C-alpha positions as CSV (number, residue, x, y, z in Angstrom):
1,M,19.4,7.0,-49.9
2,T,16.3,4.9,-50.0
3,R,15.0,2.9,-47.1
4,K,15.6,-0.3,-49.1
5,I,19.3,0.4,-49.5
6,V,19.6,1.4,-45.8
7,T,18.0,-1.8,-44.7
8,I,20.3,-3.9,-46.9
9,L,23.3,-2.2,-45.3
10,I,21.9,-2.9,-41.8
11,V,21.5,-6.6,-42.6
12,I,25.1,-6.8,-43.9
13,A,26.3,-5.0,-40.8
14,F,24.5,-7.4,-38.5
15,A,25.8,-10.4,-40.5
16,S,29.4,-9.4,-39.8
17,C,29.0,-8.3,-36.1
18,S,30.2,-11.5,-34.4
19,N,32.3,-9.2,-32.2
20,K,29.1,-7.7,-30.8
21,V,27.3,-8.5,-27.5
22,Y,24.0,-7.4,-26.1
23,L,23.8,-4.6,-23.5
24,F,20.7,-4.0,-21.4
25,T,20.3,-0.6,-19.6
26,S,18.9,-0.9,-16.1
27,F,18.1,0.7,-12.8
28,H,17.2,-0.5,-9.3
29,E,14.5,0.9,-7.1
30,P,14.1,3.4,-5.6
31,A,15.9,4.7,-8.8
32,N,18.2,7.2,-7.1
33,E,21.5,5.4,-7.6
34,G,21.7,5.7,-11.4
35,L,22.6,3.7,-14.6
36,R,23.3,0.0,-14.3
37,L,24.2,-2.3,-17.2
38,L,23.7,-6.0,-18.0
39,Y,25.4,-7.8,-20.9
40,S,24.7,-11.1,-22.7
41,K,26.3,-13.1,-25.5
42,D,23.1,-14.7,-26.7
43,G,20.3,-12.3,-25.7
44,Y,18.9,-14.8,-23.3
45,H,21.2,-15.0,-20.3
46,W,22.3,-11.8,-18.7
47,T,25.1,-10.8,-16.3
48,A,25.4,-7.5,-14.3
49,T,28.5,-5.5,-14.4
50,D,28.0,-4.6,-10.7
51,S,28.8,-0.9,-11.2
52,I,26.8,2.3,-11.5
53,Y,27.9,4.4,-14.5
54,L,25.9,7.6,-14.2
55,K,24.3,9.1,-11.0
56,P,21.3,11.2,-11.7
57,L,21.8,14.9,-10.8
58,I,18.9,16.7,-12.6
59,G,15.2,16.9,-12.2
60,K,13.4,17.7,-8.9
61,D,13.5,14.1,-7.8
62,K,17.1,13.4,-9.0
63,I,16.2,9.9,-10.1
64,M,16.9,7.8,-13.1
65,R,14.1,5.5,-14.3
66,D,13.6,3.8,-17.7
67,P,17.1,4.5,-19.1
68,S,17.0,4.2,-22.9
69,M,20.3,4.2,-24.9
70,L,21.6,3.8,-28.4
71,Q,24.9,4.2,-30.2
72,G,24.9,6.8,-32.9
73,P,26.7,6.5,-36.3
74,D,29.8,8.3,-35.0
75,G,30.0,5.8,-32.0
76,T,28.6,8.2,-29.4
77,F,26.2,6.7,-26.9
78,H,23.1,8.7,-26.2
79,L,21.1,8.1,-23.0
80,V,17.7,9.5,-22.0
81,W,15.7,8.8,-18.8
82,T,12.7,9.6,-16.6
83,T,13.7,12.2,-14.0
84,E,10.4,12.5,-12.1
85,W,7.8,10.0,-11.1
86,K,5.2,12.8,-10.9
87,G,5.5,16.4,-12.1
88,G,8.2,17.8,-14.4
89,N,8.0,18.6,-18.1
90,G,11.0,16.9,-19.5
91,F,13.5,14.1,-19.4
92,G,17.3,13.7,-18.7
93,Y,20.0,13.4,-21.4
94,A,23.7,12.6,-21.4
95,S,26.2,11.2,-23.8
96,S,29.4,9.1,-23.7
97,R,32.0,7.5,-25.9
98,D,32.9,4.7,-23.5
99,L,29.9,4.5,-21.0
100,K,32.3,5.4,-18.2
101,H,32.9,9.1,-18.8
102,W,29.8,11.1,-19.4
103,S,28.9,14.6,-20.7
104,Q,27.2,17.1,-18.4
105,Q,23.6,16.0,-17.7
106,Q,20.8,18.1,-19.4
107,Y,17.2,18.4,-18.7
108,I,15.2,18.5,-22.0
109,P,11.8,20.3,-21.3
110,V,9.9,18.8,-24.2
111,M,6.5,19.6,-22.6
112,E,7.3,23.1,-21.4
113,N,4.5,24.5,-23.6
114,E,1.9,22.4,-21.7
115,P,1.4,24.0,-18.3
116,T,-0.9,21.3,-17.0
117,V,1.2,18.3,-18.0
118,A,1.2,15.7,-15.2
119,N,4.5,13.9,-16.1
120,V,7.0,12.9,-18.8
121,W,7.6,9.1,-18.7
122,A,9.9,6.6,-20.3
123,P,11.6,8.4,-23.2
124,E,12.7,5.9,-25.8
125,L,15.3,6.5,-28.5
126,F,15.1,5.3,-32.1
127,Y,17.5,6.3,-34.9
128,D,16.0,6.9,-38.4
129,E,18.8,5.9,-40.8
130,V,17.1,7.5,-43.8
131,L,16.5,11.0,-42.3
132,E,19.6,10.7,-40.1
133,E,17.8,11.9,-37.0
134,Y,16.9,10.6,-33.6
135,I,13.3,10.1,-32.6
136,I,12.5,10.3,-28.9
137,V,9.0,8.9,-28.0
138,F,7.6,9.4,-24.5
139,A,4.4,9.2,-22.5
140,S,2.7,12.2,-21.0
141,C,-0.7,12.9,-19.4
142,I,-2.4,16.3,-20.1
143,P,-5.6,16.3,-18.1
144,N,-8.8,16.8,-20.1
145,R,-7.0,16.8,-23.4
146,F,-8.5,13.6,-24.7
147,E,-11.9,12.1,-24.4
148,K,-12.7,10.7,-21.0
149,G,-11.9,7.0,-20.8
150,I,-11.9,4.7,-17.8
151,E,-8.8,6.3,-16.4
152,D,-8.5,9.1,-14.0
153,E,-7.6,12.3,-15.9
154,N,-4.2,12.3,-14.2
155,N,-3.5,8.9,-15.7
156,N,-4.9,9.3,-19.2
157,H,-1.6,9.1,-21.1
158,R,-0.8,9.5,-24.8
159,L,2.5,9.1,-26.6
160,Y,4.4,12.1,-27.9
161,Y,7.7,12.6,-29.7
162,T,10.4,15.0,-30.6
163,T,13.3,14.7,-33.1
164,T,16.9,15.8,-33.1
165,K,20.1,15.4,-35.1
166,D,22.5,16.6,-32.5
167,F,20.8,16.7,-29.1
168,K,21.2,20.4,-29.0
169,T,18.2,21.5,-31.1
170,F,14.9,19.6,-30.9
171,S,11.8,19.7,-33.0
172,A,8.5,20.9,-31.6
173,T,6.8,18.2,-29.6
174,R,4.0,16.4,-31.5
175,L,1.5,13.7,-30.8
176,F,2.9,10.3,-31.7
177,L,-0.1,8.0,-30.9
178,D,-3.6,8.4,-29.6
179,P,-5.0,4.8,-29.6
180,K,-8.1,6.0,-27.7
181,F,-6.8,4.5,-24.4
182,S,-4.1,5.3,-21.9
183,V,-0.8,4.2,-23.4
184,I,2.9,4.3,-22.2
185,D,6.2,2.5,-22.7
186,A,6.6,2.4,-26.5
187,V,9.5,0.8,-28.4
188,I,10.0,1.2,-32.2
189,V,11.4,-1.9,-34.0
190,Q,12.4,-1.8,-37.7
191,R,11.9,-5.2,-39.4
192,A,12.5,-4.2,-43.0
193,V,12.0,-1.5,-45.6
194,K,8.8,0.4,-44.7
195,D,8.0,-2.2,-42.0
196,Y,8.0,-1.0,-38.4
197,V,6.5,-2.5,-35.2
198,L,5.6,-0.5,-32.1
199,V,5.6,-2.5,-28.9
200,L,3.5,-0.6,-26.3
201,K,1.8,-0.9,-22.9
202,D,-2.0,-0.5,-22.7
203,N,-2.1,1.3,-19.3
204,T,-5.8,1.0,-18.7
205,R,-7.0,-0.7,-15.5
206,P,-8.7,-3.7,-17.3
207,E,-5.5,-4.3,-19.4
208,R,-2.1,-3.2,-18.1
209,N,-0.4,-5.5,-20.6
210,I,1.7,-5.4,-23.8
211,K,0.5,-5.1,-27.4
212,V,1.9,-4.3,-30.8
213,A,1.0,-2.0,-33.7
214,F,2.3,-1.6,-37.2
215,A,3.3,1.1,-39.7
216,N,5.4,1.8,-42.8
217,N,7.1,4.8,-41.2
218,P,8.8,5.1,-37.8
219,L,6.5,8.1,-37.1
220,G,3.3,6.2,-38.0
221,P,0.4,6.3,-38.5
222,W,0.3,3.1,-36.3
223,E,-2.5,0.7,-37.1
224,N,-3.9,-2.7,-36.3
225,I,-3.2,-2.7,-32.6
226,S,-3.1,-6.3,-31.5
227,K,-4.6,-8.1,-28.6
228,P,-2.3,-8.4,-25.6
229,F,0.4,-11.1,-25.8
230,T,1.4,-10.8,-22.1
231,E,-0.4,-11.3,-18.8
232,K,-1.7,-8.3,-16.8
233,F,0.7,-6.1,-14.8
234,T,3.4,-6.1,-17.4
235,E,5.3,-3.0,-18.7
236,G,8.6,-1.7,-19.9
237,P,9.1,-3.8,-23.1
238,A,12.6,-4.2,-24.5
239,V,13.3,-6.0,-27.8
240,A,16.3,-8.0,-28.7
241,K,16.9,-9.3,-32.3
242,V,18.0,-12.9,-31.7
243,K,18.6,-16.0,-33.9
244,N,15.4,-16.8,-35.9
245,G,13.3,-13.9,-34.4
246,Y,12.8,-11.4,-31.6
247,L,12.8,-11.7,-27.9
248,I,10.5,-9.2,-26.1
249,Y,11.4,-8.7,-22.5
250,Y,9.0,-7.0,-20.0
251,D,8.8,-6.2,-16.3
252,V,6.1,-8.4,-14.6
253,Y,6.0,-5.8,-11.9
254,Q,3.4,-7.2,-9.6
255,N,5.4,-10.4,-9.2
256,K,8.7,-8.5,-9.1
257,K,10.3,-10.5,-11.9
258,Y,11.1,-10.3,-15.6
259,G,9.3,-12.2,-18.4
260,A,9.8,-12.6,-22.1
261,S,8.0,-13.7,-25.2
262,F,9.6,-15.0,-28.5
263,T,8.2,-14.1,-31.9
264,K,9.1,-14.4,-35.5
265,D,6.4,-12.2,-36.9
266,F,4.9,-10.1,-34.1
267,T,1.7,-12.0,-34.7
268,T,2.3,-15.2,-32.9
269,F,4.1,-15.1,-29.5
270,V,5.5,-17.9,-27.4
271,K,6.1,-17.4,-23.7
272,A,9.9,-17.7,-23.1
273,D,10.2,-17.1,-19.3
274,S,11.9,-20.5,-18.8
275,L,14.6,-19.6,-21.4
276,I,15.9,-16.4,-19.9
277,S,17.9,-15.4,-16.8
278,L,18.4,-11.9,-15.4
279,P,20.0,-10.6,-12.1
280,D,17.6,-9.7,-9.3
281,G,16.5,-6.1,-9.1
282,H,16.8,-5.4,-12.8
283,K,14.2,-2.8,-14.0
284,H,12.9,-1.3,-17.2
285,G,15.6,-0.5,-19.8
286,T,16.4,-1.0,-23.5
287,I,18.6,-3.5,-25.4
288,L,21.3,-2.6,-27.9
289,K,24.3,-4.3,-29.4
290,V,27.9,-3.0,-28.7
291,S,31.4,-4.2,-29.3
292,K,32.9,-6.7,-26.9
293,K,35.7,-4.2,-26.3
294,I,33.1,-1.8,-24.7
295,V,31.9,-4.5,-22.3
296,R,35.5,-5.5,-21.4
297,Q,36.3,-1.9,-20.5
298,L,33.1,-1.7,-18.3
299,K,34.5,-4.4,-16.1
300,Y,37.7,-2.5,-15.2
C-alpha cells in the first residue's frame, strides 16, 4: 500500500469521526502517582477525569513522567513513559483495551548496549501506517559521544529510536537525530504523503525552546530546523489536529503553566495561550483521539 493511499484513508477516517474526542495523557509532580488523563471536545478546553489509571511499578525510581500513548489498528492502547529522572537505560511500557485495566508493566532496556548512558527521557510513540510498525523516539545522553557543545557532557542529548510491531521484539536502537545541539522531547506529525514534521525542544542553555524540522519519511533525515516559535523555558510539545490547522501545546515550566501556538503550515505560528484552558498541575503528555465511549467509561 502506498503512502498516498494510506493518507487518503486517514483523511476519510477523520472526516467520519464525529464520535471522537481528544485525550491528553498527563502526570503530576513528583511523578510517583501515575497516569492521569484529560479530555476535550474541541482540542482547546480540557477537563480532568480526576482518577489515576496506572501506578508506576518499574524502574529504580518508580515514577511515570512524559506518558506517550496511541491506539493501535486493533484498538489496543500502547503507553510508554520515562521511569528515571537520572540513570537507567530504558523506559516503561504497558497496554490496555479500555485504559482502566492494564497489562503487566515492562521495562524496555533500549540503551542496554551503552554502558555510560546518562538517561532515557520522554519516549514518544508514532505508528507508521505503511510499514505497519511503531516508532519510539527518545532522548539520551552518552557523554563524550558527540562534539563538545555548550552543554555539560551529562546534558548533551541526542534523539534515538527503536521500532516494533508487537511490543515484544524491538529493533536495534539507532540514532534518530543529531542536530549538532542538545535535543529532547520530539513529536512526529504526519501532514500528508511523504510530508512529516518533527516538533522538538532545543535543550541548550541559550535556547530551551521549541522548534520544528521537516522530512519525507518518519525516520528522517530531518532538515530545515526552524527558529524557535516559543519563548524560553518551554518543553514537552504535544500536537492536536484541530479545525483549520494544528494546535501545539507546551509546558512553560519556569512559569508553571501551559502555553500553545496555532499553525496552519508549521512555518507561521500564532500564540494561542488565551484560547486554551487546562487543569492545574497538568504536565508533559501526548494528545490522541478516542471514541466518546472510552471517555464515558473512564468516568465510572
